BAVEXRO-905522 format. One record per atom (N, C-alpha, C, O): x, y, z; residue in one letter. Coordinates in steps of 0.2 Angstrom, whole numbers, padded with zeros to 4 digits, always signed. Each point is the difference from the previous one (the first is absolute). Layout:
# residues N
XYZa ...
***
This chain:
# residues 124
+0123+0533+0311m -0001-0004-0005m +0006-0001-0004m +0002-0005-0003m +0002+0012+0002q +0006+0000-0003q +0005-0005+0002q +0004-0003-0004q -0004+0001+0010a +0005-0004+0004a -0001-0007-0003a +0005-0004-0001a -0012+0003+0001l -0002-0008-0002l +0003+0000-0007l +0004-0005-0002l -0005+0010-0003f +0002-0002-0007f +0008+0000+0000f +0003-0004-0004f +0000+0008+0008e +0007+0000+0000e +0004-0007+0003e +0005-0002-0002e -0009-0001+0007t +0001-0006+0002t -0001-0005-0005t +0005-0004-0001t -0010+0003-0003e -0001-0004-0005e +0005+0000-0006e +0001-0005-0003e +0001+0012+0002e +0005+0001-0006e +0006-0003+0002e +0003-0004-0004e -0001+0005+0011r +0006-0003+0002r +0001-0008+0000r +0005-0003-0001r -0011+0000+0003r -0001-0007+0000r +0001-0002-0007r +0003-0005-0001r -0006+0008-0004f +0000-0002-0007f +0007+0000-0003f +0002-0004-0004f +0001+0009+0006a +0008+0001-0001a +0004-0005+0002a +0004-0002-0003a -0006+0000+0009d +0004-0006+0003d -0002-0006-0003d +0005-0004+0000d -0010+0002-0002i -0002-0005-0003i +0003-0002-0006i +0002-0005-0002i -0002+0011-0003l +0004+0000-0006l +0008-0001+0002l +0003-0004-0004l -0001+0007+0008a +0007+0000+0002a +0002-0008+0002a +0005-0003-0002a -0010+0000+0005a +0001-0007+0003a +0000-0004-0008a +0005-0004-0001a -0009+0005-0003v +0000-0004-0006v +0006+0001-0004v +0002-0004-0003v +0001+0010+0003k +0006+0002-0004k +0006-0004+0004k +0004-0002-0003k -0005+0002+0010e +0006-0003+0003e -0001-0008-0001e +0006-0003-0001e -0011+0000+0001c -0001-0007-0002c +0003-0001-0007c +0004-0004+0000c -0006+0008-0005a +0002-0001-0007a +0008+0001+0000a +0003-0004-0003a +0000+0008+0007s +0007+0002+0000s +0004-0006+0003s +0005-0001-0002s -0008-0003+0006l +0004-0005+0003l +0001-0006-0004l +0005-0004+0002l -0007+0004-0008f +0002-0004-0005f +0004+0002-0006f +0002-0003-0005f +0001+0009+0007g +0005+0004-0004g -0003+0000-0007g -0006+0001-0001g +0011-0001-0005d -0003+0000-0006d -0004-0005-0003d -0002+0000-0006d +0000-0006+0010k -0004-0005-0002k -0008+0003-0001k -0004-0003-0004k +0003+0008+0008v -0008+0003-0001v +0002+0006-0004v +0005+0004+0001v -0009-0005-0007v +0001+0006-0005v -0005+0006+0001v +0001+0006-0002v -0007-0009+0005a -0005+0006+0001a -0005-0002+0007a -0001-0006+0001a -0001+0011+0001a -0005-0002+0006a -0005+0005-0001a +0002+0006-0001a -0009-0007+0002w -0006+0004-0001w -0005-0002+0005w +0000-0005+0003w -0004+0010-0001v -0006-0001+0004v -0006+0002-0005v +0000+0005-0003v -0004-0010+0004f -0006+0001-0005f -0007-0002+0004f +0000-0001+0006f -0006+0002-0010g -0006-0002+0004g -0003+0005+0004g +0001+0006-0002g -0005-0007+0006s -0004+0004+0004s +0004+0005+0003s -0002+0006+0000s +0008-0007+0003v +0004+0004+0003v +0003+0006-0005v +0000+0006+0001v +0003-0009-0006a +0002+0005-0005a -0005+0005-0003a +0002+0005-0002a -0008-0008+0001r -0006+0004-0002r -0002+0005+0005r -0003+0005-0002r +0004-0006+0008g -0002+0004+0006g -0007-0003+0002g -0003+0003+0005g +0001-0008-0007e -0007-0003+0002e +0000-0005+0006e -0005-0003+0001e +0012+0002+0002d +0000-0005+0005d -0004+0002+0006d -0001+0005+0001d -0001-0010+0003n -0004+0001+0007n +0004-0005+0005n +0005-0004-0002n -0007+0004+0008a +0003-0004+0005a +0001-0008-0001a +0005-0002+0003a -0008-0001-0007s +0001-0006-0002s +0004-0002-0006s +0002-0005-0001s +0000+0010-0003s +0004-0001-0006s +0007-0002+0001s +0003+0002+0005s -0002-0005-0010d +0008-0003+0000d +0004+0004-0004d -0003+0004-0004d +0009-0004+0005l +0006+0004-0004l +0002-0004-0006l +0004-0005+0001l -0006+0006-0006d +0002-0004-0007d +0007+0003-0001d +0000+0006-0001d +0005-0010+0000v +0007+0001-0001v +0002-0004-0006v -0002-0006+0000v +0005+0008-0005a +0003-0004-0006a +0008+0001+0001a +0002+0006+0001a +0000-0011-0001l +0008+0000-0001l +0002-0004-0007l -0002-0005-0002l +0006+0008-0002i +0002-0002-0006i +0007-0002+0000i +0005+0004+0002i -0003-0011-0003a +0006-0002+0001a +0003-0005-0004a -0003-0002-0005a +0009+0001+0006d +0003-0005-0006d -0003-0007+0001d -0002-0002+0006d +0001-0001-0010a -0004-0007+0000a +0003-0005+0005a -0003-0002+0004a +0009+0000-0005p +0003-0004+0005p -0001+0001+0008p +0000-0004+0004p -0001+0010-0002d -0001+0002+0007d -0007+0001+0001d +0000+0002+0006d -0005-0003-0009i -0007+0002+0001i -0003-0003+0008i -0003+0003+0004i +0006-0010-0004e -0003-0003+0006e +0004+0003+0006e -0003+0002+0005e +0009-0001-0005t +0004+0003+0006t -0002+0007+0002t -0001+0001+0006t -0001+0003-0012i -0003+0006+0002i -0007+0000+0002i -0002+0004+0005i -0002-0008-0008q -0007+0000+0002q +0000-0002+0008q -0004+0003+0003q +0008-0008-0001n +0000-0003+0007n +0003+0005+0004n -0003+0002+0006n +0009+0001-0007g +0003+0005+0004g -0004+0007+0000g +0000+0003+0005g -0003-0002-0010s -0005+0006+0001s -0006-0001+0004s -0002+0004+0004s -0001-0009-0005i -0006-0002+0005i +0003+0001+0008i -0003+0003+0004i +0008-0006-0003d +0003+0001+0007d +0002+0006+0002d -0002+0002+0006d +0004+0002-0010f +0002+0007+0001f -0005+0004+0001f -0001+0004+0005f -0004-0004-0010l -0006+0005+0000l -0005-0003+0005l -0003+0005+0004l +0002-0011-0002a -0005-0002+0005a +0003+0004+0007a -0004+0002+0004a +0011-0003-0002a +0002+0004+0006a -0001+0007+0000a -0003+0003+0004a +0005+0000-0010k -0002+0007-0001k -0008+0002+0000k -0001+0006+0001k -0003-0011-0003g -0007+0002+0000g -0002-0001+0007g -0004+0005+0002g +0006-0009+0002k -0001+0000+0007k +0002+0007+0004k -0004+0002+0004k +0009+0000-0006e +0003+0006+0004e -0004+0006-0004e +0000+0005+0004e -0003-0004-0010l -0002+0005-0003l -0008-0001-0001l -0002+0005-0003l -0001-0010+0005s -0007-0002-0001s -0002+0000-0007s -0005+0003-0002s +0009-0007-0002f -0003-0002-0007f +0001-0007-0001f +0004-0003+0003f -0008+0000-0008a +0000-0006-0002a +0003-0001-0007a -0003+0002-0004a +0008-0005+0003p +0004+0000-0007p -0003-0006-0004p -0002-0005+0003p +0001+0007-0009s -0001-0006-0006s +0005+0002-0004s +0000+0005-0003s +0004-0010+0002i +0007+0001-0005i -0001-0005-0006i -0002-0006+0001i +0003+0010-0006n +0000-0004-0007n +0007+0001-0002n +0002+0006-0001n +0003-0012+0000t +0006+0001-0002t -0001-0003-0007t -0003-0006+0000t +0006+0009-0005l -0001-0002-0007l +0007+0001-0003l +0005+0003+0002l -0003-0007-0008s +0005+0000-0003s -0002+0006-0006s -0006+0002-0002s +0012+0000-0001i -0002+0005-0006i -0003-0005-0005i -0005+0003-0003i +0006-0008+0001t -0004-0004-0004t -0007-0001+0001t -0004+0001-0004t +0003-0001+0011d -0007-0001+0002d -0004+0007-0001d -0006+0000-0002d +0010+0005+0004l -0003+0007-0002l -0001+0000-0008l -0005+0003-0002l +0009-0005-0002k -0002+0002-0007k -0005-0005-0002k -0004+0002-0004k +0002-0008+0006r -0005-0004+0000r -0006+0004+0002r -0005-0001-0004r +0004+0004+0009l -0006+0004+0003l -0001+0005-0006l -0006+0002-0002l +0011+0001+0001r -0001+0006-0006r -0003-0002-0006r -0005+0002-0003r +0009-0008+0001q -0003-0002-0008q -0008-0002+0001q -0004+0000-0005q +0002-0003+0011s -0006-0003+0001s -0005+0005+0002s -0006-0001+0001s +0009+0008+0000d -0004+0005+0003d -0004-0002+0006d -0005+0002+0002d +0008-0005+0002d -0002-0004+0007d -0002+0007+0005d +0003+0005+0000d -0008-0007+0003p -0003+0006+0004p +0006+0001+0006p +0000+0006+0002p +0004-0011+0000l +0006+0002+0005l +0005+0005-0004l +0003+0005+0003l -0002-0006-0009w +0004+0005-0005w -0003+0007+0000w +0004+0005+0001w -0011-0006-0001k -0003+0007+0000k +0000+0004+0006k +0000+0006+0000k +0000-0010+0006a +0001+0003+0007a +0006+0002+0000a +0001+0006+0003a +0005-0009-0005f +0006+0002+0001f +0001+0007-0004f +0003+0005+0002f -0005-0005-0008l +0000+0005-0005l -0004+0007+0002l +0003+0006+0000l -0009-0007+0002n -0004+0005+0002n +0000+0003+0006n -0002+0006+0001n +0004-0010+0004e +0000+0003+0007e +0006-0002+0004e +0000+0001+0006e +0005-0004-0008g +0006-0002+0003g +0004+0006+0002g +0001+0005-0004g +0001-0005+0011l +0004+0005+0002l +0008-0003+0001l +0001-0004+0003l +0002+0007-0007v +0007-0001+0000v +0004+0001+0007v +0000+0005+0003v +0003-0011-0001v +0003+0000+0006v +0008+0000+0000v +0003+0003+0003v -0002-0007-0008l +0007-0001-0003l +0000-0002-0007l -0004-0004-0003l +0009+0007-0001g +0001-0003-0007g -0005+0004-0005g -0004+0005+0002g +0004-0007-0008p -0004+0003-0005p -0007-0003+0001p -0002-0005+0003p -0003+0009-0007r -0006-0001-0001r -0002-0006-0005r +0004-0001-0004r -0009-0003+0006p -0001-0006-0004p +0001+0001-0008p +0003-0005-0003p -0005+0009+0000e +0000+0001-0007e +0008+0000-0002e +0001-0002-0006e +0003+0006+0009s +0007-0001-0001s +0003-0006+0000s +0004-0001-0004s -0005-0004+0008i +0003-0006+0001i -0002-0004-0005i +0004-0005-0002i -0010+0005-0001t -0003-0005-0005t +0002+0002-0008t -0002-0004-0004t +0005+0010+0003m +0001+0002-0006m +0006-0004-0004m +0001+0002-0006m 
***
């Protein structure tokens, strides 16, 4: 049983490393990367997707979104996860905070920081 837990821990570490690698591909254009949702809460199951938030400079959102989909889809096949990517600008993030949007609450309450600062640090 211990070996099973160790294998799952290694897989999760590899998945987080893939998200960090993805965000790092875009250099300083990606300000932060977080994992949130059922995986971050430890409530995921075999059919759960991996919710990823990438916070980026506004002019680069589309390029980063498309590139991250391609990169994480390939890593997902390799590591058996289905990525769901949300690429947002800092302005988008501030809007979510101001409206107390459920997505903002998810970032704030359950977000696992993979790269960069926590959500509240970006929107201050």
